[in-house]
N, C-alpha and C positions, 0 to 999 in steps of 0.2 A: 944260712946271712941268722944273727940273733938281733932283731929289735928291742929295744925298749921305748915305752912309754909314757912317760914323767904325766902326771896328771893332779891338778891343784883336790880335785875330788876322784876316786876310785868309785864308784859303784858296783858289786861284783855278781849284783841279779838276787842273790840269795843271802841276808847274812845284814851286818853293820858297815855302812860304808867308811872309805877308810881315806883320812884329808893326809895329802904325800902321798900317794899312792902310786906304785908303779908296776906295767905289767911288761914281763918279758916276752917274746915268740919265738919259738926257733921251728923253722917250718910250717908246717900247720899244727902246731898247739902250742898250749901255756908251759912255759916250766916254772913261771912264777910271775906271784898277784901279791903284793900287802905293799910295807912299808917302802921309801924310798931308802931309809938310811939303811933298808937289810936288802935293797939288790941287788944282782948280781952285774958287772959291766957288760954291754953288749957292743954291736958291732956298729949299729946307728942307737940313735935316742932322738927323739919324740918329742914334744913340748907342748900338753894341749889341756884345757881346763879343765875339762870333766872328760874319765874314760870307764863305757861302761859295755855289758855284750851288746852284739850285735843283736834287733829285734827279732820277734818269733812272730808270724801271722800267721795264725793258728785257723782261719778263717777265711782262704784267699780261691779266686780263680782266672785262670788266665782262657781267657775262651776266643778273644779276639774281636769282641765282639761291640761295635757304634755304635747303638742306640739298645735303650733297655725295654727290646721285643724281642724274644726269644722266636715268637716264625719265622720274623720277616731275618733274624742272623744266623741262626740256626742250617735257613736253607743257603743262604753264601757258600762261594768255594771255599774250600778248608785252606787251601794256599791262601788265601784273603783275610783269611783269622788268626794266619799260623804269623803272617807276615805284623800284623797286629801288637800278638802281643808279647812278637819277639820285643818291639818298644817300650811293651809295660811292666817286662818282667826287669827289663834292664831300670826303668827310673824307678819301680822297684826296689832296688840294689843300690842305689845312688840316695833313697831318702832314707838309710840305715837296716832295712830290713836286709838279714841273710840269713835265716830260712821260712821256708813257706812250706806248713799244709794244707795244699790244693787240692779244696773239699770240693773236684768240680772241673774241666777245660778244658787244656791241651798241655798242663803238667806231663801229664804220660808221657808223653810224646815228645818235648821238650826240651826233660829233664835232664835227659843221655848229651844233648846237643851242648846245653847250659855248661856239663859237669868235663865236656871234649873241650872248651876253652870255645868253641865257635862261635857264642853269644855272650851276652855278657849277664849275669844275673848269680838271684841266690838260691845257696841249695834248694829243691823241690823236693818236701816227699808230700809225692802225687794219690790223690785215691783215682781215678780212672771215672767211669761210667759209672751216675747216681744213680743205686737200686731205688726203684717207684714202684709203686702199685699202675697198675691201667688205670688211668684218669687219674694218676699225682701227680705229683707237683713234680716233680722231674719229667713228667710226659709232657711235650708239648701238643698241647690241645686241641689247635686251630691247621694242625697237620695230617694227615693220615697216619691211621695207625698203622702200616705197612712199614713205613717210609724211618717211621720210628721206631719200630719194634727193628727194622734192617741195621741201627743204632746208629743212625744219623744225627740225633741230637744228640744231647745230653747225659742220658739216662740210659741206665739198661729198666728192660719191663721186668718187670718178674710178677708171678704169684703161685702164690703154693709154695711150700717148703719146700718142694724139690725143684724149680724153677729159681729160690734163693739159696739154693744151695749150687746152683750152676754157675748163675752171675757174681756167685762172692769170688768161686774159682775161677771163672773168666777175666773180673779183674786180677786178680794172683798173680793169672799167667803172664799178662800186660806187665806186671812185675809194682803192681799197687804198693804203697806202705800204710795204705790208713782204706778201712772199706766204709764210704759215707752209704746212709741212708736214709730215705725221710719218713719220718711215722709220724707228721702232721701234712696238712699242706702249708699252701705259701703263701704271696704276694704276687710273685711273677707269673705266679701261673693260672688259665683261667677261671676253670671249673670248677677245684676245688675248694676248700673251705678254709681257710689257719688252723679253725681248734678240730675241726675233725681227724682221727688217728685213720691215719693211715699204715697200714699190715697190721696184722693181727695178733697177738702177742707170741702165737707160736710160730712163726713166719719170723718175727722180728728174732723172738731166742734161736732159731735155726742159722739169722745170721751172724750173729753171735759168735755163736760156740764154732759155728763153720770157720767162722773166723781167728777164734780163737786158737784155733788147731794150726793156724801160720804163724802165730802170734802176733800178730795183726788189731789195732786196737776196730771199735765202728763208735763213728761219726753220726749222732744222730739229728738231721733237723728235726725242729717240734717249733710249733708256735704256740698251741694248745695243751693245757693239761693230761686231758685223755691221751694223747701223742706224747709227754715226758714221761710220767708215771708210767706209760707200758715199756718205755726206753729205758727207766733206771730198772725197772723189775727185770728187763732182760742181760740185765750187767753193762751198757754201751760203756764207753770210757767215754764222751765229753755230751751235752747236753748245747745243743745251734741254735742259739736265737734264747730261746727259752720267753716268749713274749707274756707265756697268759702261767708262766709261774706263779702260784702262793706259797704258805708257811709252809704247808701242810709236804709238797714238791721240792719247796726248798730244805726242809726235815730232812728227807727224805735221800737228796744229793750226797749231804752233811753227811750221812748215816753210810752209803755207800763208797764213795769217797768221787763220784761221779763230776768231773770237771762242766761248768760253764763257763763257753763262750761267748759275748753277750751280741755282736755286731753293732752296737748302737752306731756305729760311723757309718752304714746302709743304710738307717733309717734318714737320719740327715740327708744323706746324699740323691733316695729317693724324694725327698722334700724338695731339693734345691730341684732336679729335674723336670719339678709341676710336670706341664701339659704334654712335654717331651713321653710322658710315660702310659703304656696304654690304658686308657676306660675304667678298667675292673684292676691295673694297679693300685690305680690313684687312690683308689673307694679303699681296696684292702690296707693299702700302707699307711692311711692315715685312723683306720678300726687296729690295726698290729703301737702304732708308736705309739697311742694313750697308753695301751697297758702295757710296755712296753717301759716304759718309766717307771711304774709299781716294782711290776716284776723284778727290775735289775739293783733296785734300793731294796729291794723286801732281799732279794740272792747276798747281796752285802752285807748287810744289818747280820744276819745269820749264818754268816760265817762261812760259805759256799766257796770252794778255791774258784779263783776265775783263772780264763788265759786269752789272753788280746786275741780278737783275731776280727776282719772288717765288712767280708763279705762284698770286700770290692768285685764288680766282674764287669762294668763298658769301660774297656780303654777311649784313652786321652789320659787329660793333663790330673784325674785324680789317684791315678799309677805315683809310688813316690810321698805320698801324704797320709799311709797304710798309722801314722805314729800320732797324729789324730785323738787315734781310738784311745788313746791311753787319757789324754785332757777328759776326755769325754767319762770314761772310769772313775777320776779324779769327782770328776762333778759333780755323778752320781752317788760319789760315797766313802769310793775306796779312798785309803791315805795313801801319800804319792809312795812310798816308798811299794807298798803294798801293790800296786799298779807298777813300777817298774819292773817287780817279781812274776807278774799276769804276765807282760809283756816280753820275756827272757827266761827265768827260769822256770816258770811251771809249762809253756813252750813244749818242750821233749816229753813232757809225760803221757803228751795228747797222743802221740804214739807208743803208750804202753808198751811192750815188748822190741818195737823198733828205735825205743827213744835213743838217739846219741849221747854223745857227753858236750853238752852243747848249752848256751843261756846263763851257761855262766864263770866266772872269774877264777877257775881254781887249775892245779897245777897237773895237768893230760888234757888242761878240756882241749874239746876245737877255739883254734883260732881264728872265732870269729869275733867284732870288737868293732869298735864306732865312736866318736867321739863328737861333745858340744858346746859351743861356746855359751850354752849357759845352764844353770844347777836345776836342773828337772826338781831338787824337791823343795824348793823354794818361786820358782817359777815356771807352771806346767802350760801356759797360754801358746810355746814355740812348737810345742808340739805339731805337728802336721806340716809346717813348714821344710820342706828337705834342704833348702839353706846354711839351714841352724844345724846339719849333721853334717861336722865339717870333716871328717875324716871316714872311711870307713876302710875296715882291715874283713879279706874271708881269704880263709884261710894261711894267716899270717900274710897274704901282701899285699898290699895297698891296691886301691879299686876308687878311691877317693881323697882326695887332700893330696 
């Protein structure tokens, strides 16, 4: 059955918006996108104020964590966490996110359950275990190392080139769509420092080259500049966070074509959590937040390509509000149309050779679309309210509205 969506405003994801536009879907693909006057007839017609591609969450997590404390939550039964994650996945889709690059969590296991239709959710492109050095950001520092090495946590501990190669291959064996590596310390890990580089240049290069043989992109968690520069030299596809990015790093990213996924959303989230955070995380979150605001503005002013990502990681009502990141990008200086491109058309590019035909309203592309009851080019305050996303179509099937 063909479905036509007539909209007062069609936002294609990349390119010039169209007044009085239409999108026609047949099965899971778009067969037409353009002016209503040129659109073919369809079996069903839907009228909406605004239509655009479904959102791409390029830095999501589905770990099923109730609290922002890795040490406590990672020792919880896997079944309990998976049960929470199924709720989070469904809420994410209802908020307008139709594709998630899941850079660590249970997504690598839940992807097939979503694909078979047993649970509702966006298309998941998972990373599997996060590559981390011993004592690095994805090592759960307060738990016995033997426990972490047995694969019970969120990370894969690897030291030296041979172990790094094996960790990449381990994730590929599980069907990872992207490889995630911690190139610097982080906020939610106890003993490391966000600025310090983790993994040597040699190790990072080996990870990128091994992933590249399987056409997988590498996403590098980086707060500090040393890790950012090392990751760029190694040839990663994306820098996650970029909290201490400066002019030199921004120019290097532009030259290399490296994409920034700034995740401003999570810093707002951590600020709201306050005393729920472990004391060490409170201290580091405050430090990173102050630097991140300047870094993001520097990246935007320099012309770094940006993709939308939130770094959402605790179960609850925030899943489905992912679109708030669009508002935060605009508040930081990214023009509204560019922010929408960051949330749609740029998303597939963060997967490198695994990029699907998605994120744009073009003939032959995946029929993942959303409708809004507001004009996001004129008013971006509603982003983050899932109720303002009135319709969601995933692979041409209505899942909301």
